[in-house]
C-alpha positions in Angstrom: 161.1 80.4 96.5 160.4 80.5 92.7 161.6 78.8 90.2 161.5 79.3 86.3 158.6 80.7 83.9 156.1 78.8 83.4 155.0 78.0 79.7 151.5 77.2 80.4 150.6 80.6 78.3 151.8 79.0 75.1 149.9 76.2 74.3 148.0 74.5 71.6 145.1 73.5 73.9 143.4 73.4 77.2 141.4 70.5 78.4 139.2 70.0 80.9 140.7 68.0 84.0 138.2 64.8 83.8 138.5 64.3 80.0 142.5 64.5 80.5 142.4 61.8 83.3 140.0 59.3 81.2 142.2 59.6 77.9 145.3 58.8 79.7 143.6 55.6 82.1 142.4 54.4 78.3 145.5 55.0 76.8 147.5 53.1 79.4 145.1 50.2 79.7 145.4 50.0 76.1 149.3 49.9 76.4 148.8 46.9 78.4 148.8 48.2 82.1 147.0 46.7 84.8 144.1 48.9 87.1 146.4 49.4 89.6 149.4 50.5 87.5 146.6 52.6 85.2 145.1 54.2 88.5 148.5 55.3 89.9 150.1 56.4 87.1 147.1 58.4 86.0 147.0 59.8 89.5 150.6 61.1 89.5 150.6 62.8 86.1 147.0 64.4 86.5 148.4 65.6 90.1 151.4 67.2 88.3 149.4 68.7 85.2 146.7 70.3 87.8 149.1 71.8 89.9 151.1 73.4 86.7 154.0 71.1 87.0 153.4 70.9 83.1 156.8 69.0 82.4 155.8 66.1 85.0 152.0 65.8 84.0 150.0 64.2 81.1 153.0 65.0 78.6 154.7 62.2 80.1 151.7 59.7 78.7 153.1 59.0 75.2 156.5 58.1 77.1 154.8 55.7 79.7 152.7 53.9 77.1 156.0 53.2 75.1 157.8 51.7 77.7 154.9 49.8 78.4 154.7 48.4 75.2 158.5 47.8 75.1 159.0 46.0 78.5 161.0 48.2 80.0 158.3 48.6 82.7 156.2 46.0 83.9 152.6 46.8 83.8 150.9 44.0 85.7 154.0 44.0 88.2 153.9 41.5 91.5 155.5 44.0 94.3 156.8 42.8 97.3 157.1 43.7 100.9 159.8 42.9 103.1 160.1 43.8 106.4 163.5 45.3 108.0 162.9 46.2 111.3 159.7 48.0 113.2 159.8 50.9 111.6 161.4 50.1 108.2 160.5 48.4 105.1 162.0 47.5 101.7 159.6 47.0 98.6 160.8 45.4 95.3 158.7 46.8 92.5 159.1 44.1 89.9 160.0 46.8 87.4 156.8 48.4 87.7 155.6 51.9 86.9 157.0 54.3 89.4 154.1 55.4 90.4 152.3 52.5 91.7 155.7 51.7 93.6 156.0 54.5 95.5 152.2 55.3 96.2 152.6 51.6 97.6 155.3 52.3 99.4 154.0 55.7 101.3 150.8 53.9 101.9 153.1 51.2 103.7 155.0 54.3 105.6 151.8 55.9 106.8 150.5 52.7 108.2 153.9 52.1 109.8 153.9 55.9 111.2 150.7 55.3 112.6 151.5 52.4 114.6 155.0 53.6 115.7 155.2 57.6 114.7 157.7 57.1 111.8 157.9 54.9 109.2 160.2 54.6 106.0 160.3 52.5 103.2 162.9 51.9 100.7 162.2 51.2 97.2 164.0 49.4 94.1 163.6 47.7 91.0 161.5 50.9 90.4 160.9 53.2 87.3 160.4 56.9 86.6 157.7 58.6 88.9 157.1 61.6 87.7 156.4 64.6 90.1 157.7 63.8 93.7 154.9 66.0 95.6 152.2 63.2 94.7 153.7 60.7 96.9 154.6 63.7 100.1 151.0 64.8 99.4 149.7 61.5 99.7 150.9 61.4 103.5 149.8 64.9 104.4 146.0 64.2 102.7 146.3 61.5 105.5 147.6 64.0 108.6 151.3 62.8 108.3 154.5 64.8 107.1 155.9 63.0 104.1 159.0 62.8 102.4 159.5 61.2 98.8 162.8 61.4 97.0 164.4 59.3 94.0 167.2 58.7 91.5 167.3 59.2 87.9 169.7 58.8 84.9 173.0 60.8 85.2 171.9 64.1 83.5 173.6 66.9 85.9 177.1 67.8 85.8 178.9 68.3 89.1 179.8 71.9 90.0 182.5 73.0 87.6 181.9 69.7 86.3 181.8 68.7 82.8 180.1 65.7 82.0 176.8 64.4 83.4 177.0 62.7 86.8 173.7 62.8 89.1 170.1 62.4 88.0 168.1 65.6 88.6 167.1 63.6 92.2 164.1 65.3 93.4 162.8 65.7 97.0 159.7 66.5 98.1 158.1 67.2 101.5 154.1 67.8 102.3 153.1 68.7 105.8 149.4 69.1 106.7 148.2 72.2 107.9 145.1 72.5 110.2 142.1 73.8 108.1 144.3 74.6 105.0 146.4 73.2 102.0 149.4 71.1 103.2 152.7 73.1 102.9 154.2 71.4 99.6 158.1 71.8 98.6 159.1 69.7 95.6 161.9 70.3 93.9 164.9 68.9 91.9 168.4 68.9 92.5 169.2 70.3 89.2 169.0 74.2 88.0 165.9 72.8 86.0 164.1 69.4 85.7 165.3 67.4 82.4 161.6 67.3 81.2 160.9 71.1 81.7 164.0 71.2 79.5 162.0 69.3 77.0 159.1 71.4 77.2 161.2 74.8 76.5 162.6 73.0 73.5 158.4 71.7 72.5 157.8 75.5 72.9 160.7 76.8 71.0 161.6 79.2 73.7 165.1 79.9 75.0 166.4 78.3 78.1 166.8 80.4 81.3 170.8 81.3 81.7 173.1 79.0 84.0 170.3 75.8 84.0 172.1 73.8 81.4 175.4 73.2 79.7 177.0 72.0 76.1 179.2 69.1 76.1 182.3 71.3 77.5 180.4 72.5 80.3 179.6 75.9 79.0 176.4 77.4 79.4 173.7 76.4 76.8 170.8 79.1 75.8 169.4 76.7 73.1 167.8 73.5 74.4 169.2 71.7 71.4 172.9 72.3 72.4 172.1 71.1 76.0 174.2 68.1 76.5 173.5 68.3 80.2 171.9 70.1 83.4 173.5 72.2 86.0 173.1 71.6 89.4 171.0 74.3 91.6 172.9 77.0 93.1 174.5 78.9 90.3 178.2 79.8 91.4 177.0 77.9 94.6 176.6 75.1 92.6 178.5 72.7 95.0 175.2 73.0 97.3 173.1 71.6 94.8 175.5 68.9 93.8 175.7 68.2 97.2 172.3 67.8 98.0 171.8 65.5 94.7 174.5 63.4 96.3 172.9 63.1 99.5 169.2 61.6 97.6 171.8 59.6 95.3 172.8 58.0 98.9 169.1 57.1 100.3 167.4 56.3 96.9 170.1 54.5 95.3 172.7 52.9 97.6 170.3 52.7 100.4 167.9 50.6 98.0 170.4 48.9 96.4 169.3 50.6 93.2 171.3 51.3 90.2 173.4 54.5 90.5 172.5 57.5 88.6 175.6 57.3 86.3 175.0 53.6 85.8 171.3 54.0 84.3 170.1 53.8 80.7 168.7 57.1 79.6 165.2 57.7 80.1 164.8 59.4 76.7 166.5 57.8 73.6 167.5 54.6 74.8 166.3 50.9 74.9 162.9 50.5 76.0 163.0 46.8 76.6 165.6 46.6 79.5 164.1 47.5 83.0 166.4 50.1 84.6 165.8 49.6 88.3 165.5 53.2 89.9 165.3 53.3 93.3 163.2 55.6 95.9 162.9 56.5 99.5 159.9 57.3 101.1 158.9 58.5 104.7 155.9 59.6 106.7 155.9 61.0 110.1 153.0 61.2 112.4 153.4 64.9 114.1 151.8 64.0 117.3 154.4 61.6 118.3 156.6 64.2 118.8 154.3 66.9 120.1 150.8 67.0 120.8 148.3 67.7 118.0 147.1 71.1 119.2 150.7 72.8 119.7 151.6 71.3 116.2 148.8 72.9 114.0 149.1 76.1 116.4 152.8 76.2 115.3 152.4 75.6 111.4 149.3 78.3 111.4 151.7 81.1 113.1 154.4 80.2 111.1 152.5 80.5 107.7 150.8 83.8 108.8 154.2 85.4 109.2 155.4 83.8 106.5 152.6 85.3 104.5 152.5 88.7 105.9 156.3 89.2 105.7 157.6 92.2 103.7 157.5 92.0 99.9 160.4 93.7 97.7 158.8 95.8 95.0 157.7 93.6 92.3 158.0 90.5 94.5 155.5 88.3 96.2 156.3 86.2 99.3 154.1 82.6 99.1 154.6 79.3 101.4 155.9 76.2 99.2 152.7 75.4 97.6 150.6 78.5 97.9 151.4 79.0 93.9 150.4 75.6 93.1 147.0 75.5 95.1 146.0 79.1 93.0 146.9 77.4 89.7 145.1 74.1 90.7 141.9 76.7 91.0 142.6 78.2 87.9 142.8 75.2 85.7 139.8 73.6 87.2 137.9 76.3 85.8 140.2 77.3 82.6 141.1 73.9 81.7 144.5 72.2 81.7 147.1 73.3 78.9 148.6 71.2 76.3 151.9 72.0 74.6 152.1 71.2 71.1 154.3 68.2 71.4 151.9 66.8 73.9 149.1 67.3 71.5 151.0 65.5 68.9 151.6 62.9 71.1 148.0 62.5 72.2 146.7 62.5 68.3 149.3 59.5 68.0 148.2 57.4 70.6 144.2 58.1 69.7 145.2 56.8 66.2 147.0 54.0 67.2 144.6 52.8 70.0 141.3 54.2 68.3 140.6 56.3 71.2 138.3 59.8 71.3 141.1 62.9 71.8 140.2 64.7 75.1 139.5 68.1 72.7 138.2 68.7 69.7 141.0 67.8 66.9 139.5 70.7 64.7 138.9 73.0 67.4 141.3 76.5 67.3 144.5 76.4 69.4 143.8 78.3 72.5 146.0 80.3 74.8 146.1 82.6 77.5 148.1 85.8 77.9 147.1 86.5 81.3 148.8 82.8 83.0 152.3 83.7 82.8 153.2 82.4 86.2 156.2 81.3 88.2 156.4 78.0 89.9 157.2 77.8 93.4 159.0 74.8 93.0 161.4 73.0 90.6 159.7 70.1 89.4 161.2 66.1 89.9 162.9 64.5 87.6 
């Protein structure tokens, strides 16, 4: 499965991972975030930037700083976990950062699943959490199947619709693989994530066909003309719209959070009022259903056959996550690319808080002509 062409080759800077991580943490702390919030937000952003999901990586840092300072996001929340029945719980995130809320929820879901085989946690009074894959992966790294979803403000039209209705409503699932990287699916239910549209705008390149619409519902080619996103599926967009609705029910209706079409916009709106986003996570212990050896052999055989499957001319057959793990290795060696808008945002943060930039401000812009990759997944909103 492939997504839109990655724009990582059209960059202003490439920066070492440890330098980026340090700068993110310094800026979040300067904005008033406590240690737990700083750690979770940086961890989520670095997950995305490391794996090539640039629209949900460190380019979110200036926005996160703005909502922390503005008060929309509580940088020092007192989150409360309430048990439902044996295998479920609800987390009141106290309007804290979505990354802290969702990592906390998944940690608890894993604890439940360790005892009972399956655990689910609903999250309310949360905020933007970035790439959903970060939370699913946290479960897989502990040996559990992880599932994570959330809702978001209304930016996606219905199939044949001409008005925003659903959020990009992402879903991610990660599955542990013995002696290998997890199977990792992370996708939006829109044809393109909202933050990727902003990335196209920053880079000044046309939008792919059929991913965004103007006010009357017709396709938009220029990101400046886009008023809404299209649901995934093209001519069969009713499938994407239906899936978005399913995730709306799990992440907003089931949690008591605000429905997508009632949420204030993430960008360009009041930065002082909390938005009450919802999320839902689940952890499954594989050996609660089948013995560990059978499960591990099944995953290995499935992935071996998938990767050995015949390829059409010019194509490539990859399992979800394969492209991301390869990109992570490249970026570890070559640095993480930053688009021009992100570079400008970092320079502003550095000046405002007296921080050292993670790159040489006087150095030449760097670009790569050989890393024009396609992403395996549509990123989360």
